[in-house]
C-alpha positions in Angstrom: 5.2 3.4 -27.6 3.9 5.1 -24.4 2.2 1.8 -23.3 5.5 0.0 -23.8 7.4 2.4 -21.5 4.7 2.2 -18.9 4.7 -1.6 -19.2 8.4 -1.8 -18.5 8.0 0.4 -15.4 4.9 -1.6 -14.2 6.7 -5.0 -14.5 9.1 -3.9 -11.8 6.2 -4.0 -9.3 4.8 -7.5 -10.0 5.6 -8.8 -6.5 4.1 -5.7 -4.7 0.9 -6.0 -6.8 0.6 -9.7 -6.1 1.2 -9.2 -2.4 -1.4 -6.4 -2.4 1.1 -3.8 -1.2 0.1 -1.6 -4.2 -2.1 -1.6 -7.2 -1.3 -1.1 -10.9 -3.4 2.1 -10.9 -1.2 3.5 -8.1 1.9 2.5 -10.0 0.4 4.3 -13.0 0.1 7.5 -10.9 3.7 7.2 -9.7 4.9 6.7 -13.3 3.0 9.7 -14.5 4.3 11.7 -11.6 7.9 10.6 -12.3 7.6 11.6 -16.0 5.9 14.9 -15.3 8.3 16.0 -12.7 11.4 15.6 -14.9 12.5 17.6 -17.9 11.2 15.9 -21.1 14.0 14.1 -22.8 12.2 12.0 -25.4 8.9 11.9 -27.3 7.2 9.9 -24.7 8.0 12.4 -22.0 6.9 15.3 -24.2 3.6 13.7 -25.0 2.9 12.8 -21.4 3.7 16.5 -20.4 1.5 17.9 -23.1 -1.5 15.5 -22.8 -1.8 14.4 -19.1 -2.4 16.3 -15.9 -2.1 14.6 -12.5 -3.5 16.0 -9.2 -2.8 14.2 -5.9 -3.0 15.0 -2.2 -1.2 14.0 1.0 -3.7 11.2 1.7 -2.7 9.4 -1.4 -5.8 10.2 -3.5 -5.2 11.2 -7.1 -6.8 12.0 -10.3 -5.4 11.6 -13.8 -7.0 13.7 -16.5 -6.3 14.2 -20.2 -5.8 17.8 -21.2 -7.4 17.2 -24.7 -9.4 14.5 -26.5 -6.2 12.6 -27.4 -5.0 13.0 -23.8 -8.2 11.5 -22.6 -7.8 8.5 -25.0 -4.2 8.1 -23.7 -5.3 8.2 -20.0 -8.1 5.7 -20.8 -5.6 3.4 -22.5 -3.0 3.6 -19.7 -5.7 3.0 -17.1 -7.2 0.0 -19.0 -3.7 -1.4 -19.5 -2.9 -1.1 -15.8 -6.2 -2.8 -14.8 -5.8 -5.6 -17.3 -2.2 -6.2 -16.3 -3.2 -6.5 -12.6 -5.9 -9.0 -13.6 -3.4 -11.0 -15.6 -1.0 -11.1 -12.6 -3.7 -12.2 -10.2 -5.1 -14.8 -12.6 -1.6 -16.2 -13.0 -1.2 -16.3 -9.3 -4.6 -17.9 -8.7 -3.9 -20.6 -11.3 -1.4 -22.3 -8.9 -3.8 -22.3 -5.9 -6.1 -25.0 -4.6 -9.3 -24.5 -2.6 -7.5 -25.7 0.6 -5.1 -22.8 0.2 -7.9 -20.4 1.2 -9.3 -22.3 4.2 -8.6 -20.9 7.7 -6.9 -23.4 10.0 
């Protein structure tokens, strides 16, 4: 349920991830920030509010922490999903490339 909502959000950033303008982990941070900074309207928002804490600074560094054991499991699942999705995008992108595409002219 929560992974599904994050997945929908993450898919909007495919091009930015492929072009190395952002990472899936940064998108995860932005999604959590977006959910935490609004009033919870559904079960997903309520669970994220209750289980996850986000701290960030002006330099763009951040840490995502679970507030309980179940929150830590959720953070771990979201983080693993973000990394695996990024690997999927990059492997799909790489499948169309040839060795000559990486040579400097």
